[in-house]
C-alpha positions as CSV (number, residue, x, y, z in Angstrom):
1,M,28.2,-12.8,28.2
2,K,25.7,-10.7,30.1
3,K,23.6,-10.2,27.0
4,V,23.5,-13.9,26.3
5,F,22.4,-14.5,29.8
6,L,19.7,-11.9,29.4
7,I,18.4,-13.6,26.2
8,L,18.2,-16.9,27.9
9,I,16.3,-15.4,30.8
10,L,13.9,-13.6,28.5
11,F,13.1,-16.8,26.7
12,S,12.2,-18.5,29.9
13,C,9.5,-15.9,30.6
14,I,6.3,-17.9,30.1
15,K,4.2,-14.8,31.0
16,I,5.3,-11.8,29.1
17,N,3.9,-8.3,28.5
18,S,2.4,-9.0,25.1
19,Q,0.7,-12.3,26.1
20,S,-3.0,-12.6,25.1
21,V,-5.5,-12.7,27.9
22,E,-8.0,-15.5,28.1
23,T,-11.0,-15.9,30.3
24,Y,-9.2,-18.2,32.7
25,E,-6.2,-15.9,33.1
26,K,-6.2,-12.4,34.5
27,P,-3.1,-10.2,34.4
28,P,-1.9,-8.0,37.3
29,V,-4.0,-4.9,38.0
30,F,-2.9,-1.4,39.0
31,P,-5.4,0.3,41.4
32,E,-6.4,2.8,38.7
33,C,-7.2,-0.1,36.4
34,E,-9.6,-2.0,38.6
35,S,-12.7,-0.7,36.8
36,Q,-11.5,-1.7,33.4
37,P,-12.9,-4.7,31.5
38,I,-10.6,-7.7,31.5
39,N,-9.7,-7.2,27.8
40,N,-8.3,-3.8,28.6
41,L,-6.3,-4.7,31.7
42,K,-3.1,-5.4,29.8
43,A,-3.1,-2.1,28.0
44,C,-4.0,-0.3,31.2
45,F,-1.1,-2.0,33.0
46,N,1.3,-1.0,30.3
47,S,0.0,2.6,30.3
48,K,0.3,3.1,34.1
49,L,3.8,1.5,34.3
50,N,5.1,3.6,31.4
51,Q,3.6,6.8,32.9
52,H,5.2,6.0,36.3
53,I,8.6,5.5,34.7
54,Y,8.3,8.7,32.6
55,S,7.2,10.8,35.6
56,N,9.8,9.5,38.0
57,F,12.9,8.5,36.0
58,K,15.8,11.0,36.2
59,V,18.3,10.5,33.4
60,P,21.8,10.6,35.0
61,Q,24.0,13.6,34.1
62,I,26.6,11.5,32.5
63,V,24.1,10.2,30.0
64,H,23.1,13.7,29.1
65,D,26.7,14.8,28.7
66,D,27.4,11.9,26.3
67,N,24.3,12.7,24.3
68,Y,23.4,9.0,24.6
69,K,20.5,7.5,22.6
70,G,19.5,3.9,23.3
71,D,17.5,2.0,25.8
72,V,17.5,0.1,29.1
73,K,16.3,-3.5,29.1
74,V,14.5,-4.6,32.2
75,L,13.3,-8.0,33.2
76,F,10.8,-8.0,36.2
77,E,8.1,-10.0,37.7
78,V,4.9,-9.4,39.6
79,T,4.8,-11.9,42.6
80,T,1.8,-13.7,43.9
81,E,1.6,-11.0,46.6
82,G,1.5,-8.2,44.0
83,E,5.0,-7.0,44.6
84,I,7.0,-5.8,41.5
85,K,10.5,-7.1,41.6
86,V,13.3,-6.5,39.2
87,I,15.1,-9.6,38.1
88,Y,17.7,-8.2,35.7
89,I,18.7,-4.9,34.1
90,D,20.9,-4.4,31.1
91,A,22.2,-0.9,30.3
92,T,25.3,0.8,28.9
93,Y,25.8,3.0,32.0
94,E,25.8,1.7,35.5
95,A,24.0,4.9,36.5
96,L,21.1,3.9,34.4
97,K,20.9,0.6,36.1
98,V,20.9,2.3,39.5
99,E,18.2,4.8,38.5
100,T,16.0,2.0,36.9
101,K,16.2,0.0,40.1
102,R,15.2,3.1,42.2
103,V,12.2,3.8,40.0
104,F,10.9,0.3,40.1
105,E,11.3,0.2,43.9
106,E,8.8,3.1,44.1
107,L,6.1,1.2,42.3
108,P,3.1,0.5,44.5
109,K,1.9,-2.9,45.5
110,I,-0.8,-4.1,43.0
111,T,-3.3,-6.9,42.6
112,P,-1.5,-10.0,41.5
113,G,-2.4,-11.9,38.3
114,T,-4.4,-15.0,38.6
115,Y,-4.9,-18.3,36.7
116,N,-8.3,-20.0,37.3
117,G,-8.6,-17.7,40.3
118,R,-5.3,-18.7,41.8
119,P,-2.5,-16.1,42.2
120,I,0.5,-16.8,40.0
121,Y,3.7,-15.1,39.0
122,F,3.8,-12.9,35.9
123,Q,7.1,-12.0,34.2
124,Y,7.7,-9.1,31.9
125,S,10.3,-7.5,29.7
126,L,10.5,-3.8,29.1
127,A,12.7,-1.4,27.1
128,I,13.0,2.2,28.5
129,K,14.0,4.5,25.7
130,I,16.7,7.1,26.4
131,P,16.0,10.0,26.0
132,L,12.6,9.5,27.7
133,V,9.4,9.6,25.5
134,N,6.1,10.8,27.0
135,P,3.8,7.8,26.6
136,E,0.7,10.0,26.6
137,I,2.0,12.1,23.7
138,V,2.8,8.9,21.7
139,A,-0.7,7.5,22.4
140,Q,-2.3,10.8,21.5
141,E,-0.4,11.0,18.1
142,Q,-1.4,7.5,17.2
143,Q,-5.1,8.2,18.1
144,E,-5.1,11.3,15.9
145,L,-3.7,9.4,12.9
146,K,-6.3,6.7,13.4
147,S,-9.2,9.3,13.6
148,K,-8.1,10.7,10.2
149,G,-8.1,7.2,8.7
150,V,-4.3,7.2,8.4
151,T,-2.4,4.0,9.2
152,D,0.9,4.6,11.0
153,L,3.1,2.1,9.2
154,N,5.9,2.5,11.7
155,E,3.4,1.5,14.4
156,V,2.3,-1.5,12.5
157,V,5.8,-2.7,11.8
158,S,6.9,-2.0,15.4
159,Q,4.1,-4.2,16.7
160,E,4.9,-7.1,14.4
161,Y,7.2,-8.8,16.8
162,D,4.7,-8.4,19.7
163,S,1.9,-9.8,17.6
164,I,4.0,-13.0,17.1
165,K,4.6,-13.3,20.8
166,T,0.9,-13.3,21.6
167,N,0.8,-16.9,20.6
168,I,3.0,-17.9,23.6
169,V,1.1,-20.0,26.1
170,D,1.8,-22.0,29.2
171,Y,4.3,-24.8,28.5
172,E,2.3,-28.1,28.5
173,N,5.2,-30.7,28.5
174,L,4.8,-31.4,24.8
175,E,8.0,-33.4,24.8
176,Y,6.1,-36.3,26.4
177,K,3.8,-36.4,23.3
178,S,6.5,-35.8,20.7
179,Q,8.6,-37.8,18.3
180,L,11.7,-37.0,20.4
181,N,13.9,-39.8,21.6
182,I,13.9,-40.6,25.3
183,P,17.7,-40.3,26.1
184,F,18.8,-43.9,26.5
185,T,20.2,-44.7,29.9
186,H,19.7,-48.1,31.5
187,T,18.8,-46.5,34.9
188,Y,16.0,-44.3,33.5
189,Y,14.6,-46.9,31.1
190,A,14.2,-49.3,34.1
191,R,11.5,-46.9,35.4
192,F,9.0,-47.8,32.6
193,D,10.4,-51.2,31.5
194,A,7.7,-53.1,33.4
195,N,4.9,-51.0,31.9
196,M,6.3,-51.6,28.4
197,N,6.5,-55.4,29.0
198,A,3.1,-56.0,30.6
199,L,1.1,-58.9,29.3
200,G,-1.1,-58.0,26.4
201,T,0.7,-54.9,25.3
202,N,1.7,-54.6,21.6
203,S,4.9,-52.8,22.4
204,H,8.3,-53.5,20.9
205,T,11.2,-53.0,23.3
206,A,14.4,-54.0,21.6
207,A,15.1,-51.0,19.2
208,K,16.3,-48.1,21.3
209,P,16.1,-45.2,22.0
210,Y,12.3,-45.1,22.3
211,L,10.2,-42.2,21.1
212,F,8.2,-40.4,23.9
213,D,4.9,-40.8,22.1
214,E,5.3,-44.6,21.8
215,V,6.1,-45.0,25.5
216,A,3.4,-42.5,26.6
217,R,0.8,-45.1,25.7
218,Y,2.0,-47.3,28.6
219,Y,3.6,-44.8,31.0
220,D,2.5,-41.4,32.3
221,F,5.5,-39.2,32.2
222,E,3.6,-36.1,33.4
223,A,2.2,-38.0,36.4
224,E,5.7,-39.2,37.3
225,K,7.1,-35.6,37.2
226,K,4.1,-34.2,39.2
227,A,4.5,-36.9,41.8
228,V,8.0,-35.8,42.7
229,A,7.5,-32.0,42.1
230,K,8.7,-29.7,44.8
231,T,6.7,-26.7,45.9
232,S,8.5,-23.5,45.1
233,N,7.3,-19.9,44.9
234,T,10.5,-18.5,43.2
235,W,11.6,-18.6,39.6
236,A,15.0,-20.0,40.6
237,G,13.4,-22.7,42.7
238,R,11.1,-23.8,40.0
239,K,14.0,-24.0,37.5
240,L,16.3,-25.9,39.9
241,W,13.8,-28.5,41.0
242,N,11.0,-28.9,38.5
243,E,11.3,-27.2,35.2
244,H,13.5,-26.7,32.1
245,L,15.7,-23.6,32.4
246,V,13.9,-22.3,29.3
247,Q,10.6,-23.6,28.1
248,V,8.6,-21.9,25.5
249,Q,5.4,-22.9,23.7
250,G,3.5,-21.2,20.9
251,K,0.7,-22.1,18.6
252,D,2.7,-24.4,16.3
253,Y,6.1,-24.7,18.1
254,W,7.8,-25.4,21.4
255,F,11.3,-25.7,22.6
256,T,13.3,-26.2,25.8
257,I,16.9,-25.4,26.8
258,D,18.8,-26.9,29.6
259,P,22.4,-26.8,30.7
260,I,24.5,-30.0,30.7
261,F,26.8,-30.9,33.6
262,D,29.0,-33.8,34.4
263,L,31.1,-32.6,37.3
264,Q,32.8,-35.3,39.3
265,V,35.8,-35.9,41.4
266,G,37.1,-39.2,42.6
267,K,40.0,-41.5,43.6
268,D,41.6,-44.5,42.0
269,T,43.5,-46.5,44.6
270,D,45.6,-48.2,41.8
271,A,46.7,-45.0,40.1
272,D,49.9,-43.1,40.3
273,F,48.0,-39.7,40.3
274,N,46.1,-38.2,43.2
275,T,42.5,-37.8,41.9
276,T,40.3,-38.6,39.0
277,F,37.9,-35.9,37.6
278,N,35.5,-35.1,34.8
279,N,34.4,-31.5,34.0
280,T,31.7,-31.5,31.3
281,R,29.6,-28.4,30.5
282,G,27.2,-28.1,27.7
283,I,23.7,-27.2,26.4
284,Y,20.8,-29.5,25.6
285,V,18.1,-28.2,23.2
286,Q,14.9,-30.0,22.2
287,G,11.8,-28.8,20.5
288,G,9.0,-29.4,18.0
289,L,7.4,-27.7,15.0
290,G,3.8,-28.8,14.5
291,K,2.8,-32.2,15.7
292,R,5.0,-34.3,13.6
293,F,8.5,-32.7,13.5
294,S,10.9,-32.7,16.4
295,F,14.5,-31.9,16.9
296,S,17.2,-32.2,19.5
297,T,20.8,-31.2,20.0
298,S,23.4,-31.6,22.8
299,V,26.8,-30.1,22.7
300,Y,29.5,-31.1,25.3
301,E,32.8,-29.6,26.2
302,S,34.7,-31.9,28.5
303,Q,38.0,-32.5,30.3
304,G,38.7,-35.5,32.3
305,R,41.1,-37.9,33.9
306,F,39.7,-41.4,34.7
307,A,40.8,-44.5,36.6
308,Q,44.2,-45.7,35.4
309,Y,42.9,-48.8,33.6
310,Y,40.3,-46.7,31.8
311,N,42.9,-44.2,30.7
312,E,45.1,-47.0,29.4
313,Y,42.2,-48.5,27.5
314,A,41.4,-45.0,26.0
315,E,45.0,-44.6,24.8
316,S,45.0,-48.1,23.3
317,L,42.2,-46.9,21.0
318,K,44.4,-44.0,19.8
319,A,43.6,-42.8,16.3
320,F,46.1,-41.9,13.6
321,G,47.5,-38.4,14.3
322,P,48.9,-36.5,17.3
323,D,45.8,-37.0,19.6
324,P,46.7,-39.5,22.4
325,A,43.3,-41.3,23.0
326,I,39.7,-42.0,22.1
327,I,37.4,-41.8,25.2
328,P,35.2,-44.9,24.9
329,G,31.7,-44.0,23.8
330,R,32.6,-40.3,23.3
331,G,35.3,-39.6,20.8
332,I,38.8,-38.5,19.9
333,A,40.5,-36.7,22.8
334,K,43.3,-34.1,22.8
335,R,45.8,-33.9,25.6
336,F,44.8,-31.7,28.6
337,K,47.6,-30.7,30.8
338,E,50.0,-33.6,31.3
339,D,47.9,-36.6,32.0
340,A,44.2,-35.7,31.3
341,Y,42.1,-35.4,28.1
342,D,40.0,-32.8,26.4
343,Y,37.1,-34.4,24.4
344,P,34.4,-32.3,22.8
345,V,31.2,-34.2,21.6
346,A,28.1,-33.1,19.7
347,E,25.0,-35.1,19.1
348,A,21.8,-34.0,17.3
349,Y,19.0,-35.4,15.2
350,L,15.8,-34.5,13.3
351,S,12.7,-36.6,13.8
352,Y,9.7,-36.6,11.5
353,S,6.6,-38.8,11.4
354,P,4.8,-38.2,8.1
355,A,2.2,-40.8,9.2
356,N,1.3,-42.5,12.5
357,F,3.0,-45.7,11.4
358,I,6.4,-44.4,10.4
359,N,9.1,-42.2,11.9
360,I,12.2,-41.0,10.1
361,Q,15.3,-39.7,11.9
362,F,18.5,-38.2,10.6
363,G,21.3,-37.3,13.0
364,H,24.5,-37.9,14.8
365,G,24.2,-40.2,17.7
366,K,24.0,-43.9,18.8
367,N,21.4,-46.7,18.7
368,F,20.9,-50.0,20.5
369,I,19.1,-53.2,19.7
370,G,18.2,-55.6,22.5
371,D,16.4,-56.2,25.8
372,G,19.5,-56.8,27.9
373,Y,22.3,-54.8,29.4
374,R,24.5,-55.8,26.6
375,S,23.7,-56.2,22.9
376,L,25.3,-58.7,20.5
377,L,23.5,-57.1,17.6
378,Q,24.0,-53.3,17.9
379,S,25.0,-51.5,21.1
380,D,25.8,-47.9,22.2
381,V,29.4,-48.5,23.4
382,A,31.1,-46.8,20.4
383,S,31.4,-43.1,19.6
384,P,28.4,-41.3,18.0
385,Y,28.1,-41.5,14.2
386,P,25.9,-40.1,11.5
387,F,22.8,-42.2,10.8
388,L,19.5,-42.3,9.0
389,K,16.8,-44.4,10.7
390,L,13.3,-45.5,9.7
391,N,11.0,-47.0,12.3
392,T,7.9,-48.5,10.7
393,K,5.1,-50.0,12.9
394,F,2.0,-51.8,11.8
395,W,-0.2,-54.6,13.0
396,K,2.0,-56.6,15.4
397,I,5.3,-55.7,13.6
398,K,7.9,-53.0,14.1
399,Y,10.6,-52.7,11.4
400,T,13.8,-50.7,12.1
401,N,16.2,-49.8,9.3
402,T,19.4,-47.9,10.2
403,W,22.0,-46.7,7.8
404,M,25.3,-45.5,9.4
405,W,28.5,-43.7,8.3
406,L,31.4,-45.1,10.3
407,R,35.1,-44.5,10.4
408,D,38.2,-46.6,10.7
409,V,40.9,-44.4,12.3
410,R,43.9,-46.7,12.3
411,P,47.1,-45.5,10.7
412,E,47.3,-48.5,8.3
413,V,44.0,-47.5,6.6
414,T,44.3,-43.7,6.4
415,E,44.6,-42.1,3.0
416,D,46.5,-38.8,2.7
417,G,46.1,-38.4,6.4
418,A,42.3,-38.7,6.3
419,F,40.3,-41.4,8.2
420,L,38.7,-44.0,6.1
421,T,34.9,-44.0,5.8
422,K,32.9,-47.2,5.8
423,Y,29.2,-47.8,5.8
424,M,26.8,-50.1,7.7
425,A,23.2,-50.9,7.1
426,N,21.1,-52.8,9.8
427,H,17.6,-54.2,9.5
428,Y,15.7,-55.4,12.6
429,L,12.2,-56.9,12.3
430,S,10.3,-57.3,15.6
431,W,7.1,-59.5,15.6
432,N,4.8,-60.0,18.6
433,V,3.8,-63.5,17.8
434,S,1.5,-63.6,20.8
435,K,0.8,-61.6,23.9
436,R,3.8,-63.4,25.6
437,L,6.2,-64.1,22.7
438,N,8.3,-61.7,20.6
439,I,10.7,-62.8,17.9
440,G,13.2,-60.5,16.2
441,L,15.2,-61.0,13.0
442,F,18.4,-59.0,12.4
443,E,20.7,-58.6,9.4
444,S,23.6,-56.2,8.9
445,V,26.2,-55.5,6.2
446,I,29.4,-53.4,6.4
447,W,31.0,-52.2,3.2
448,T,33.6,-49.6,2.1
449,N,34.3,-47.4,-0.9
450,S,35.8,-50.2,-3.0
451,N,35.9,-49.4,-6.7
452,D,34.9,-45.8,-5.8
453,R,31.3,-46.9,-5.3
454,G,30.9,-44.8,-2.2
455,F,27.5,-45.3,-0.5
456,D,26.1,-48.3,-2.3
457,F,22.5,-47.6,-3.0
458,N,21.9,-51.4,-3.4
459,Y,21.7,-51.4,0.4
460,L,19.0,-48.7,0.6
461,N,16.3,-51.3,-0.3
462,P,14.8,-52.1,3.1
463,L,13.4,-55.4,2.1
464,I,16.4,-57.0,0.3
465,F,18.5,-59.7,1.9
466,Y,22.1,-58.5,2.2
467,R,23.8,-61.8,1.8
468,A,22.4,-62.1,-1.7
469,I,23.6,-58.5,-2.5
470,E,27.0,-59.3,-1.1
471,F,27.4,-62.1,-3.6
472,E,26.2,-59.9,-6.4
473,T,28.7,-57.1,-5.6
474,G,31.6,-59.5,-4.9
475,Q,32.6,-61.7,-2.0
476,G,35.0,-59.1,-0.6
477,A,32.6,-56.2,-1.2
478,G,30.9,-56.5,2.2
479,N,30.7,-58.3,5.5
480,A,27.2,-59.6,6.3
481,I,26.1,-60.6,9.8
482,V,22.7,-62.1,10.7
483,G,21.0,-62.6,14.1
484,A,17.8,-63.2,16.0
485,S,16.3,-62.2,19.3
486,V,13.5,-63.6,21.4
487,K,11.6,-62.4,24.4
488,Y,9.0,-64.3,26.5
489,K,6.8,-62.7,29.1
490,W,6.5,-65.3,31.7
491,N,4.0,-63.1,33.5
492,N,3.7,-59.4,34.4
493,K,6.7,-59.6,36.7
494,V,9.2,-61.9,34.9
495,N,10.6,-61.6,31.3
496,L,13.0,-63.9,29.6
497,Y,15.1,-62.7,26.7
498,G,17.9,-63.8,24.4
499,Q,19.9,-63.0,21.3
500,F,21.9,-65.0,18.7
501,I,24.5,-63.5,16.4
502,L,25.9,-65.4,13.4
503,D,28.9,-64.1,11.5
504,E,29.9,-67.4,9.8
505,F,28.7,-71.0,10.2
506,S,29.8,-74.3,8.9
507,L,27.5,-77.3,9.5
508,N,30.1,-79.8,8.5
509,D,32.6,-78.4,10.9
510,I,30.0,-78.4,13.7
511,K,29.3,-82.1,13.0
512,G,33.0,-82.8,12.9
513,G,33.4,-81.7,16.5
514,D,36.8,-80.1,15.9
515,K,35.8,-76.6,17.1
516,S,36.5,-75.0,13.8
517,W,37.4,-71.3,13.6
518,K,34.6,-70.9,11.0
519,N,31.9,-71.3,13.6
520,K,31.7,-67.6,14.5
521,Y,28.7,-67.0,16.6
522,G,27.5,-65.7,19.9
523,Y,24.5,-65.8,22.1
524,Q,22.8,-64.1,25.1
525,I,20.3,-65.3,27.6
526,G,18.8,-63.2,30.4
527,A,15.8,-62.6,32.7
528,K,14.3,-59.6,34.4
529,Y,12.2,-59.6,37.6
530,Y,10.1,-56.5,38.1
531,D,8.9,-55.4,41.6
532,A,11.1,-58.2,42.8
533,F,10.0,-59.9,46.0
534,K,7.0,-57.5,46.1
535,V,9.2,-54.5,46.5
536,D,7.8,-51.7,44.3
537,N,10.3,-50.3,41.7
538,L,12.9,-53.0,42.4
539,L,14.3,-54.5,39.2
540,L,16.6,-57.5,39.3
541,Q,18.3,-58.8,36.1
542,I,20.6,-61.6,35.3
543,E,22.3,-62.1,31.9
544,Y,24.9,-64.4,30.3
545,N,26.8,-63.6,27.1
546,R,29.1,-65.8,25.1
547,V,30.8,-65.0,21.8
548,R,33.2,-67.3,20.0
549,P,36.6,-66.1,18.7
550,Y,36.8,-64.2,15.4
551,T,33.2,-63.2,15.4
552,Y,32.6,-59.7,14.0
553,S,36.1,-59.7,12.3
554,H,36.9,-60.1,8.6
555,N,39.8,-60.9,6.3
556,T,39.5,-57.5,4.7
557,I,41.2,-55.0,6.9
558,V,38.3,-52.5,7.2
559,L,35.2,-54.8,7.1
560,N,35.0,-55.5,10.8
561,Y,32.0,-54.7,13.0
562,G,33.6,-51.6,14.5
563,H,33.8,-47.8,14.5
564,N,36.5,-45.4,15.8
565,N,38.5,-48.4,17.1
566,Q,35.5,-49.5,19.2
567,P,33.1,-52.5,18.7
568,M,29.6,-51.8,17.4
569,A,28.2,-54.7,19.5
570,H,29.7,-56.0,22.8
571,L,32.4,-53.8,24.3
572,W,34.7,-56.8,24.8
573,G,34.7,-57.6,21.0
574,A,34.8,-61.4,20.8
575,N,36.4,-64.5,22.5
576,F,34.7,-64.1,25.9
577,S,32.0,-65.3,28.2
578,E,30.4,-63.3,31.0
579,A,27.7,-63.4,33.6
580,I,26.0,-60.2,34.8
581,V,23.8,-59.6,37.9
582,I,22.1,-56.2,38.1
583,G,19.7,-54.6,40.7
584,R,18.0,-51.2,40.2
585,Y,15.7,-49.4,42.6
586,N,14.1,-46.0,42.7
587,Y,11.9,-44.2,45.2
588,Q,10.6,-40.8,44.3
589,R,13.8,-38.8,43.6
590,W,16.2,-41.4,45.1
591,F,17.8,-44.2,43.1
592,A,20.3,-46.9,43.6
593,D,22.0,-49.4,41.2
594,A,24.2,-52.4,41.8
595,K,26.0,-54.4,39.2
596,L,28.3,-57.5,39.2
597,V,30.1,-58.7,36.1
598,F,32.0,-62.0,36.0
599,G,34.0,-62.7,32.8
600,K,36.5,-64.8,31.0
601,R,38.3,-63.2,28.1
602,G,41.1,-64.2,25.6
603,F,43.8,-61.7,24.6
604,D,46.6,-61.7,22.1
605,F,50.2,-62.0,23.2
606,N,51.4,-59.5,20.6
607,E,55.0,-60.6,21.1
608,S,57.7,-61.8,18.8
609,G,57.3,-65.4,18.2
610,N,53.6,-65.3,19.2
611,N,51.9,-62.6,17.2
612,F,48.8,-64.6,16.3
613,S,45.3,-63.4,16.4
614,Y,43.4,-65.4,19.1
615,G,40.0,-63.9,18.1
616,G,39.3,-61.2,20.7
617,D,40.4,-58.2,18.8
618,I,37.8,-57.7,16.0
619,Y,40.1,-55.3,14.2
620,R,42.7,-58.0,13.4
621,N,42.6,-60.1,10.3
622,Y,41.4,-63.6,11.2
623,N,43.9,-65.1,8.7
624,D,46.5,-64.5,11.4
625,R,45.0,-67.3,13.6
626,P,47.3,-69.9,15.2
627,A,45.1,-72.9,14.1
628,D,42.0,-73.8,12.2
629,T,40.6,-76.2,14.7
630,G,40.5,-76.5,18.5
631,I,39.3,-72.9,18.7
632,K,37.6,-72.2,22.1
633,V,36.4,-69.2,24.1
634,G,39.1,-67.6,26.2
635,Q,42.0,-68.9,24.1
636,G,45.2,-66.8,24.0
637,I,46.0,-65.1,27.3
638,T,43.0,-66.4,29.3
639,T,41.9,-63.6,31.7
640,N,39.4,-63.8,34.5
641,T,37.8,-60.5,35.2
642,F,35.4,-59.2,37.9
643,N,33.7,-55.8,38.0
644,A,31.5,-54.6,40.7
645,E,29.7,-51.2,40.8
646,L,27.4,-49.6,43.3
647,Q,25.8,-46.2,42.6
648,A,23.3,-44.2,44.6
649,G,22.0,-40.7,44.3
650,Y,19.3,-38.0,44.2
651,I,17.5,-36.6,41.1
652,V,17.8,-32.8,41.4
653,N,15.6,-32.0,38.4
654,P,13.5,-34.8,36.8
655,V,12.8,-33.0,33.5
656,S,16.5,-32.7,32.6
657,N,17.6,-35.8,34.6
658,L,20.1,-33.8,36.6
659,K,21.3,-35.9,39.5
660,L,23.6,-35.9,42.4
661,F,25.4,-39.2,42.7
662,T,28.2,-41.2,44.3
663,N,29.5,-44.5,43.1
664,I,32.2,-46.9,43.9
665,S,33.5,-49.6,41.6
666,F,35.9,-52.5,41.9
667,R,37.8,-54.2,39.1
668,N,39.9,-57.3,39.3
669,F,41.9,-58.2,36.1
670,N,43.7,-61.5,36.4
671,P,45.5,-62.8,33.2
672,D,47.3,-66.1,33.2
673,A,50.3,-64.5,31.4
674,T,51.9,-61.1,31.7
675,T,52.8,-58.9,28.8
676,A,53.4,-55.2,28.3
677,T,49.7,-54.5,27.9
678,T,48.2,-57.4,29.9
679,F,49.0,-57.7,33.6
680,K,47.3,-58.2,36.9
681,S,45.6,-55.3,38.5
682,N,43.1,-54.4,41.2
683,T,41.3,-51.1,41.1
684,T,38.9,-49.5,43.5
685,W,37.5,-46.3,42.1
686,F,35.3,-43.9,44.1
687,N,33.4,-40.9,42.5
688,I,31.0,-38.2,43.6
689,G,29.4,-35.7,41.3
690,L,26.6,-33.9,39.6
691,R,25.5,-35.2,36.2
692,T,22.9,-34.5,33.5
693,D,22.3,-38.2,32.7
694,L,21.6,-38.4,28.9
695,F,23.7,-41.4,27.9
696,N,25.3,-44.6,29.3
697,W,28.9,-44.6,30.6
698,Y,30.5,-48.1,30.5
699,Y,33.4,-48.7,32.9
700,D,33.4,-52.5,32.9
701,F,36.2,-53.0,30.3
């Protein structure tokens, strides 16, 4: 473990001993080197340091007795005051560590390194060979060989690694100019939402997550980070408050590494256990090769116990097999202790832009389409999945094509104990009709491996209409859904937006006025008010969503609009209406969010004598409906729900979005009938914690 830690520390050294010296940068200077030209200062520094170690280092007797041959790895820095301080020592013998520390403490105070005339920290790594080797003899032997015209191949090869490292330069926040996704959280996206939606911009804001380079045209990420940066003269302080733990940049590459935490503890007043908790640890890596290729990966190891209603919902999503639950938005969970869950998650993607107008991504993650808090087209409430995505932007159009590999994990569809794979392809065309009006067209198809056709390449054509293909391949071969979105910029402060989703539509039944089950559709309307009431960085949002029963479901068991027992659109499935009020505010590193959700939902009775599908569960076959007409939103067990959530906190590190937070949520669930799974409850849930905020948690089930 200590060696892994050392490697991470070494990577984080932006100034290292083999770094090239440029005119604006001057390395630390020993007193004996002050007369040397600037190009020789690095070599002189190395020479004086190595000579000091050779002259003063006393190899411990135990090392002699064991006839040990190896080295001592040292990480040290030269401070802005010229003091040489050891950061870390790695050696086989403790005695070697003690002796190394003693020798470095005897080093004199030197002239600190500078950048543009300003003193800065320099960090170095060094390997001390055991037994000791006289650096003067090594240098003399090399010089003699060179004078005879002999090339020391060992020297050339031994310097190959150092010659590569000479390309390392100061990290320049290249992530903000890259093709990396900005991790999608509603809280963080609210910071630049107003900039993206200003009058006259040719931005497209529905398909998320955004790329850094497309948002950087409207929002200055570097200025944002500099505005809240804390002054710190220590390495630990800089890493805690302002920088990535590891940030390395070379001529044609860069990468950053950050730890991931979601550590929280809380209390559910309605639960029969004492506390709730979540314990997530992980690593987040992002980087780029050249100017057009980027990559990112995040790996999470988590254990948690949530509010009782949330645990019950997670267990209702249980997949085939021994595992007791699926954590919403994350994945399959194993049992941890008696009443908690263990749920590892990994997300990653590759991003490549062969030209300025197109970006290609292949990875494992989630996507979102819409300008609202919810999406009726494609949302991020389900577990991560493999995907291939093409974003094409030209003129006033952005065209997003996403192909996904999804799973149905219910016992009734497994084959030989394996989960069933199904496929989804989505097209979304966004058109800025004017500087105020945007219109989007959406189509989606879900299909499975019927007739052993696997991934049907008919659906790879990005321009074809899926409904036509569905008829060509057979009526039961796929489930097609179409939709539309609209956004109107009233002015620079107010945006209006909406969505419409259509799963099936019968004009004759609409005219008949009998509320036919065939009219499966939903709609969303909403508004955003930026800098509300002239308060900077205050965003107010109101939204209404309504989806009729049986929308997103299908009469073929697997062709529903879902993945891992979770909906791919609204987290409530169908057969609901809701109103949402949201407020978001940020000031420097402080933030606060408030949310109110008022809803009416319809649930199935699931009892003998009344086992009909009332249209809320998208996984049920709609042929089990109780009637063909008189279908209305909220039918079945009509349930009024109310969710309220208040969150506030402090951003510890803006570049990794590490934040301290506390939140309190209230949930009232009030059905008009009681069953084994549907009953009245009131929950107050309080949490406090530390989180690296990279994705949305949804608790308003």
